[in-house]
C-alpha positions as a printed Julia matrix, in Angstrom:
519×3 Matrix{Float64}:
  15.12  -17.79  -36.37
  16.39  -20.12  -33.28
  17.68  -18.26  -30.36
  21.16  -19.7   -30.51
  21.78  -17.93  -34.01
  19.65  -14.43  -33.63
  22.8   -12.54  -32.91
  20.35   -9.74  -31.69
  20.05  -11.76  -28.38
  23.73  -11.19  -27.99
  24.22   -8.54  -25.7
  27.8    -7.63  -24.98
  27.61   -6.16  -20.85
  30.52   -5.13  -18.92
  31.18   -8.13  -17.7
  30.71  -10.72  -21.1
  28.53  -11.54  -23.55
  24.53  -12.72  -22.41
  22.12  -14.44  -24.5
  18.21  -14.28  -24.59
  15.58  -15.4   -25.84
  12.26  -14.38  -27.98
   9.37  -13.72  -25.59
   6.38  -12.97  -27.89
   6.81   -9.42  -29.13
   9.94   -8.89  -26.7
  13.18  -10.06  -26.04
  14.14  -10.68  -22.64
  16.92  -12.13  -20.39
  16.7   -13.74  -17.2
  19.22  -14.05  -14.21
  22.08  -11.45  -15.4
  24.28  -11.1   -12.01
  24.5    -7.67  -11.71
  26.86   -7.8    -8.09
  29.51  -10.71   -7.04
  27.83  -13.79   -5.18
  27.35  -12.56   -1.12
  28.4   -15.44   -0.04
  31.67  -16.2     2.73
  33.72  -12.83    3.88
  31.03  -10.87    1.71
  28.23  -12.34    3.69
  26.58   -8.95    6.01
  28.9    -7.15    3.16
  28.5    -4.42    0.95
  27.77   -5.62   -2.72
  30.86   -6.06   -4.65
  31.3    -5.79   -8.65
  30.69   -9.75  -10.06
  34.12  -11.05  -11.83
  34.3   -11.05  -15.93
  33.3   -14.37  -17.39
  34.78  -15.24  -20.95
  32.18  -16.78  -23.54
  28.38  -16.25  -24.06
  27.01  -16.3   -20.89
  23.14  -17.97  -21.33
  20.64  -15.51  -19.52
  17.52  -17.88  -20.43
  16.3   -18.8   -16.89
  15.69  -17.1   -13.44
  18.1   -16.56  -11.24
  18.41  -18.07   -7.45
  15.64  -16.65   -4.96
  17.12  -14.86   -2.14
  17.16  -17.06    1.41
  13.74  -16.71    3.06
  11.58  -19.16    4.68
   8.77  -20.65    2.4
   5.56  -19.0     3.21
   2.15  -19.91    1.66
   1.66  -16.18    0.54
   4.33  -16.73   -2.19
   5.25  -19.93   -2.95
   8.64  -21.0    -4.7
   7.9   -22.1    -7.85
   8.99  -25.84   -8.98
  12.53  -25.17  -10.48
  13.63  -22.18   -8.45
  16.34  -22.2    -6.04
  16.56  -20.78   -2.78
  20.82  -19.47   -2.47
  23.05  -16.9    -1.32
  23.95  -16.64   -4.66
  21.03  -14.86   -5.46
  22.09  -11.12   -6.85
  21.1   -11.4   -10.87
  18.44   -9.22  -12.48
  16.0    -9.94  -15.62
  14.9    -7.7   -18.52
  12.39   -7.18  -20.88
  12.77   -4.99  -23.57
  10.63   -4.44  -27.22
  12.43   -6.16  -30.55
  14.14   -3.82  -32.2
  14.49   -3.29  -36.03
  17.6    -3.44  -37.85
  19.08    0.31  -37.49
  16.87    0.95  -34.49
  18.84    2.56  -32.49
  16.01    4.84  -29.94
  17.21    4.8   -26.48
  13.71    3.94  -24.93
  13.02    4.48  -20.98
  13.35    2.17  -18.35
  11.41    1.05  -15.96
  13.45   -0.67  -12.92
  10.62   -2.47  -10.52
  11.49   -3.2    -6.56
   9.1    -6.48   -5.61
   7.57   -6.08   -2.07
   7.41   -8.67    0.51
   7.8    -6.79    3.42
  11.58   -6.6     3.1
  11.99  -10.93    4.17
   9.68  -12.62    1.15
   9.49  -12.49   -2.73
  11.39  -12.62   -5.46
  11.56  -11.01   -9.15
  10.59  -14.14  -10.97
   6.95  -14.05   -9.23
   4.8   -14.62  -12.72
   2.82  -11.16  -11.62
   5.9    -9.2   -12.09
   6.49  -10.88  -15.51
   7.69   -7.62  -17.88
   6.3    -8.28  -21.15
   2.81   -6.43  -20.95
   4.38   -3.13  -19.87
   7.01   -3.66  -22.67
   4.65   -4.11  -25.34
   2.02   -1.45  -24.44
   4.88    1.18  -23.49
   7.9     0.71  -26.29
   9.95    0.95  -22.99
  12.61   -1.4   -21.3
  11.76   -3.41  -17.88
  13.54   -4.64  -15.58
  13.18   -6.58  -12.46
  15.62   -7.22   -9.37
  16.27   -9.62   -6.68
  18.0    -8.21   -3.6
  19.15   -9.5    -0.27
  16.08  -10.08    2.07
  15.47  -10.91    6.15
  18.58  -11.39    8.22
  20.81  -11.31    5.48
  19.47   -8.06    4.14
  17.75   -6.08    6.49
  18.77   -6.6     9.79
  21.91   -4.46   10.78
  24.47   -6.97   12.44
  27.2    -4.11   12.7
  26.97   -3.36   16.09
  27.66   -7.27   16.62
  31.1    -7.24   14.31
  34.65   -5.61   15.52
  37.74   -4.5    12.63
  38.12   -7.96   11.64
  34.38   -9.12   10.98
  32.44   -5.9     9.98
  28.52   -6.3     9.05
  27.43   -3.21    7.09
  23.87   -2.42    7.73
  20.93   -1.58    4.9
  22.38   -4.51    2.81
  19.02   -4.96    0.46
  19.07   -0.93   -0.39
  22.91   -1.38   -0.93
  22.21   -3.85   -3.92
  19.58   -1.97   -5.29
  21.97    0.7    -5.37
  24.22   -1.79   -7.7
  21.48   -3.03   -9.66
  20.69    0.15  -10.6
  24.84    1.42  -10.84
  24.55   -1.73  -13.43
  21.38   -0.53  -15.4
  23.49    2.76  -15.7
  26.66    1.52  -17.41
  24.7    -1.72  -19.13
  21.41   -0.81  -20.08
  22.03    1.24  -23.77
  22.96   -2.06  -24.9
  19.46   -3.2   -24.61
  17.9    -0.21  -26.15
  17.53    1.62  -22.87
  18.46    5.51  -22.12
  20.3     5.22  -18.78
  19.35    8.69  -18.17
  15.83    7.96  -18.31
  14.98    5.43  -15.78
  11.95    5.11  -13.39
  12.3     3.4   -10.21
   9.32    1.34   -8.86
   8.12   -0.99   -6.38
   4.99   -1.93   -3.93
   5.05   -2.49   -0.37
   8.85   -2.9     0.83
   9.72   -2.45   -2.63
   8.13    1.09   -2.7
   9.35    1.78    0.86
  13.29    1.15   -0.69
  11.42    4.02   -3.23
  11.2     6.32   -0.69
  14.34    5.23    1.23
  16.05    5.68   -1.6
  15.09    8.98   -2.81
  16.5    10.48    0.41
  19.79    8.52   -0.4
  22.84   10.09   -1.15
  23.8     6.73   -2.76
  21.28    6.61   -5.31
  21.87   10.19   -6.29
  21.43   10.33  -10.11
  21.02    6.9   -10.74
  17.12    7.3   -11.03
  15.02    9.54  -12.89
  11.18    8.72  -11.6
   9.79    7.21   -9.05
   6.19    5.32   -8.62
   6.03    4.33   -4.86
   3.06    1.68   -4.09
   1.84    0.96   -0.34
   4.97    2.46    0.56
   5.46    1.54    4.29
   7.63    5.21    4.2
   7.61    5.71    8.3
   8.98    2.18    8.82
  12.83    3.36    8.87
  14.0     3.33   12.24
  17.51    4.25   14.5
  20.51    2.3    15.07
  19.24    1.42   18.53
  15.64   -0.34   17.83
  17.75   -2.36   14.73
  20.37   -3.12   17.33
  17.59   -4.47   19.87
  15.86   -6.22   16.61
  19.14   -7.91   15.43
  20.06   -9.25   19.35
  16.22  -10.38   19.44
  17.06  -12.32   16.27
  20.73  -13.7    17.68
  18.62  -14.73   21.05
  15.92  -16.64   18.77
  18.75  -18.77   16.97
  20.25  -19.17   19.94
  23.93  -17.26   18.79
  26.24  -15.39   22.1
  26.08  -11.43   21.09
  29.64  -12.22   21.41
  29.48  -14.51   19.24
  28.2   -13.54   16.83
  30.93  -11.86   14.51
  32.2   -15.64   14.02
  28.99  -17.19   13.65
  26.86  -15.41   11.7
  29.83  -15.77    8.85
  29.75  -19.91    9.71
  26.19  -20.72    9.75
  24.08  -21.67    6.66
  22.31  -18.89    5.07
  18.96  -20.97    4.77
  19.82  -21.56    8.98
  19.47  -17.76    9.2
  16.77  -17.55    7.27
  15.12  -20.25    9.14
  13.44  -18.15   12.02
  12.45  -14.62   10.53
   8.84  -15.85   10.63
   9.18  -16.54   14.24
  11.64  -12.98   14.75
   8.85  -11.12   12.87
   5.62  -12.71   14.91
   8.1   -11.42   18.11
   8.12   -7.75   17.41
   4.66   -7.43   15.73
   3.39   -9.14   19.4
   5.72   -7.19   21.4
   5.88   -3.85   19.6
   2.54   -3.14   17.15
   2.43   -1.65   14.33
   6.35   -1.78   14.1
   7.63   -4.37   11.54
  11.24   -7.01   12.0
  13.05   -6.07    8.67
  13.33   -2.69    7.15
  15.28    0.18    5.8
  18.46    1.45    9.0
  19.4     5.38    9.76
  23.09    4.35    9.19
  24.27    7.62    8.77
  25.55    6.36    5.38
  23.07    4.88    3.11
  19.94    6.85    5.17
  21.53    9.68    6.92
  18.25   10.55    8.66
  14.58    9.43    8.65
  13.22    9.43    4.93
  10.12   11.93    5.85
  12.23   14.17    8.16
  14.52   14.73    4.92
  11.03   14.64    2.43
  10.16   17.35    4.56
  13.11   19.25    4.32
  13.08   19.38    0.38
  16.59   17.25    0.8
  15.16   14.19   -1.33
  15.65   13.77   -4.82
  13.93   16.48   -6.88
  12.29   14.04   -9.35
   8.52   13.6   -10.35
   6.97   11.51   -7.89
   3.81    8.92   -8.25
   2.23    7.54   -4.95
  -0.61    6.07   -3.55
  -2.43    3.0    -1.43
  -5.3     0.63   -1.68
  -8.66    1.26    0.3
  -8.29   -1.81    2.29
  -4.79   -2.75    2.38
  -5.25   -4.01    5.7
  -7.4    -6.88    4.61
  -4.88   -9.16    3.57
  -3.16   -9.38    6.95
  -6.62  -10.33    8.29
  -6.4   -12.86    5.54
  -3.31  -14.32    6.48
  -4.12  -14.26   10.01
  -0.49  -12.25   10.31
   0.29  -10.01   13.25
   2.21   -7.67   11.08
  -0.54   -4.96   11.51
  -1.92   -4.18   14.49
  -6.34   -5.21   13.52
  -7.63   -5.31   16.91
  -8.91   -2.79   19.28
  -6.02   -4.0    21.84
  -2.9    -3.53   19.52
  -4.24   -0.13   18.5
  -4.39    0.73   22.01
  -1.14   -0.35   22.38
   0.37    0.74   19.66
  -0.53    4.16   20.57
   0.5     3.46   23.89
   4.25    2.69   22.67
   4.61    5.64   20.46
   3.75    8.19   23.21
   6.31    6.49   25.49
   8.98    6.88   23.07
   7.49   10.65   21.54
   5.34   12.12   25.03
   4.32   14.88   23.14
   2.35   12.23   21.1
   0.36   11.35   23.95
  -2.7    12.77   23.24
  -3.2    11.21   19.79
  -5.17    8.05   20.53
  -8.32    9.62   21.73
  -8.23   12.43   18.99
  -7.86    9.86   15.84
  -9.41    6.66   17.33
 -12.61    9.2    17.93
 -12.57    9.89   13.86
 -12.93    6.43   12.35
 -17.06    5.53   12.7
 -15.99    1.64   13.02
 -13.91    1.8    15.36
 -13.52   -0.04   18.39
 -15.09   -2.79   15.85
 -12.34   -4.71   13.44
 -13.3    -3.12   10.59
 -12.71    0.46   12.04
  -8.74   -1.21   13.89
  -8.15   -2.33   10.29
  -8.87    1.62    8.79
  -6.48    2.95   11.32
  -3.74    0.09   10.96
  -3.97    1.11    7.12
  -3.14    5.09    7.62
  -1.03    4.39   10.12
   1.02    2.25    7.98
   0.76    3.33    4.6
  -1.77    6.06    3.51
  -0.87    9.17    6.33
   3.18    8.12    5.59
   2.24    8.24    1.98
   0.62   11.49    2.56
   3.67   13.17    3.99
   5.43   12.03    1.47
   3.46   13.47   -1.38
   2.84   17.02    0.53
   6.35   17.68    1.42
   7.59   16.7    -2.18
   4.72   18.46   -3.91
   6.63   21.71   -2.93
   9.49   21.06   -4.75
   8.61   18.36   -7.78
   5.94   16.98   -9.55
   3.96   14.98   -7.19
   0.87   12.66   -8.11
  -1.28   10.6    -6.29
  -3.82    7.6    -6.15
  -5.8     5.4    -4.46
  -6.85    2.17   -5.3
 -10.5     1.35   -5.02
 -10.76   -1.76   -7.83
 -12.37   -4.98   -6.14
 -13.91   -7.83   -8.27
 -17.39   -8.66   -6.97
 -16.62  -11.99   -4.99
 -13.17  -10.03   -3.03
 -15.84   -7.43   -1.92
 -18.17   -9.84   -0.88
 -15.48  -11.98    0.88
 -14.51   -9.0     2.77
 -11.13   -8.42    1.24
 -11.76   -5.55   -0.97
  -9.15   -3.87   -2.27
  -6.6    -5.2    -0.22
  -2.36   -4.85    0.15
  -0.92   -5.38   -3.58
  -3.85   -6.69   -4.96
  -3.16   -3.81   -7.76
   0.48   -5.3    -9.08
  -1.8    -7.9   -11.53
  -3.05   -4.29  -13.24
  -0.07   -2.83  -13.22
   1.92   -5.4   -15.24
  -1.44   -6.45  -17.3
  -0.89  -10.24  -15.51
  -4.72  -10.82  -15.25
  -5.72  -14.48  -15.61
  -7.14  -14.8   -18.74
 -10.07  -16.76  -18.01
 -11.19  -17.86  -14.91
 -10.19  -21.03  -13.57
 -10.16  -23.13  -10.56
  -6.22  -21.8    -8.9
  -7.72  -18.21   -9.01
 -11.25  -17.43   -7.33
 -10.76  -13.95   -7.69
 -13.08  -13.47  -10.49
 -15.49  -16.24  -10.02
 -18.16  -14.03   -9.43
 -17.25  -12.0   -13.0
 -15.64   -9.15  -13.01
 -12.96   -9.83  -15.15
 -13.76   -7.94  -18.29
 -14.29   -4.75  -16.5
 -10.5    -5.38  -14.58
  -8.61   -5.59  -17.79
 -10.22   -1.98  -18.45
  -9.42   -0.86  -15.39
  -5.7    -3.19  -16.37
  -5.25   -1.18  -19.66
  -5.94    2.46  -18.41
  -3.59    1.75  -15.14
  -0.47    0.39  -17.32
  -0.97    4.15  -19.56
  -1.07    6.05  -16.06
   2.28    4.41  -15.36
   3.49    4.13  -18.43
   2.92    7.81  -19.74
   4.53    8.91  -16.2
   7.67    6.78  -17.12
   7.91    8.19  -20.34
   7.31   11.77  -19.41
   6.93   12.54  -15.51
   3.04   13.07  -16.34
   1.04   10.26  -15.94
  -2.13   12.18  -17.27
  -3.15   10.48  -20.62
  -5.68   11.44  -23.52
  -8.32    9.41  -21.97
  -7.83   10.14  -18.26
  -6.79   13.39  -16.61
  -4.79   12.92  -12.96
  -4.28   16.68  -12.35
  -0.8    16.76   -9.72
  -1.09   16.59   -6.03
  -0.48   19.99   -3.84
  -1.5    20.89   -0.33
  -4.01   22.99   -1.31
  -5.98   21.07   -3.88
  -4.93   17.11   -2.92
  -5.66   16.3    -6.09
  -5.81   11.93   -5.73
  -6.86    9.68   -8.87
  -9.67    7.77   -7.41
  -9.2     4.58   -9.52
 -12.04    2.36   -9.67
 -14.77    1.12  -11.88
 -14.57    4.73  -13.36
 -11.95    6.43  -12.47
 -12.45    9.6   -10.53
 -10.57   12.22   -9.59
 -11.2    13.75   -5.94
  -9.54   16.28   -3.4
  -8.23   15.4    -0.66
 -10.59   12.24   -0.04
 -11.22   11.14    3.44
  -9.56   14.69    4.5
 -11.42   14.98    7.59
  -9.57   11.44    8.76
  -6.73   12.96    7.11
  -6.75   16.09    9.2
  -7.0    14.32   12.85
  -3.76   12.68   12.24
  -2.4    16.23   12.6
   1.0    17.75   11.62
   3.36   14.66   13.24
   4.66   11.71   12.23
   3.29    9.26   14.41
   5.35    5.9    14.52
   8.56    4.6    15.99
  11.98    5.97   15.22
């Protein structure tokens, strides 16, 4: 049956009818707008409802990629355009038989990319495998990035030229509101939504768990490699935004008009310059990040978690064993991986929070490989991802079911190259999008390990889907006890999964009770 005559692919949404297509045992709808195009007077403003359309809108192609600099890490495929009108989402749903009115659990994915690169149409985020294996609905979203999404220009406007903060987070909230209003028409349960994301996407998950603006919009959360403590105050955010204006040659007094008049891609073209500037002058901090604006984010998220104020919903959270290896391979300054950079990071933290001045020696002494690069990478990994995730997990476990993992899986060649279970390497396992065979383009499994990887992927998908369905990631084949401060039970994901209490607990303990990071 042609997609153009299959009425099951025609879905009525609040803004108009969309036509999807068949994709294996799923139906999919691509590039559905969930908010108005953030252009003209809507640039740097909160997302607004999308105008309704007449007739049928084809949802057969992915939407535009948010304005960003092209990188070798996440290349833009042929056929995709970078444009400011980028607020769209994609849906995969099971093929339903006539009369099937079941409301299925919904999984909404937030892509990563350090808040300045990435897009929902990356091949690794194809939702088909999760849907076919889990009888769920998968939604992936685009949101504003970089200067247009995660710089706070609010202090450079005036009553006439208003700029909002946390635009990327506001976009995600708008997409969740769209899901709440429309997902039932696609066979989803609007009252059973799991928000999941990785890296910056994981940071958005933990931040939105604390946001009053997102209350009730999702009911379970999965945070993969969340930089949960990389959320900054207004003064730091103002300084970073000012540095960006200096880089693009815009006088601060003229920003209120120039930021609306400049071409979007021109605005995005200097993001790497700002990224490198902040990472090298303030090691351990990032240029683009959520901001404590008093509206979307009312306090530092970890403070809210520790006060019991985050959404009391089931949370699954974890990190990868070798997070920093990716940044070494990319030669990126995003994570400090040298002795000098680690020392400068602790020195700058101590200047900002003098009560933490004694922590550097206490922490670095616990890493046997330090001051060699391996030890510096381990410290950076723990400062950026592992400890923030633990701080969130231990606080949240007091008020809601919490489950922690560590991803240790690595193919033989990646181990040989010293990359290991690096940042983002769990993604094809979660989405079930590992290569079908070893190719010249993908060398990861050149020395074997693909069959084993597929088995690990099947187990991971089962855990992720069980959590999205029940709020508990345990499966008939694999136990996963809840995390608490007494046992700190963690699932170690590897060739053979192992449940371990407080892995590397002696290192965790030396970080102490305080949050070590920038404000």
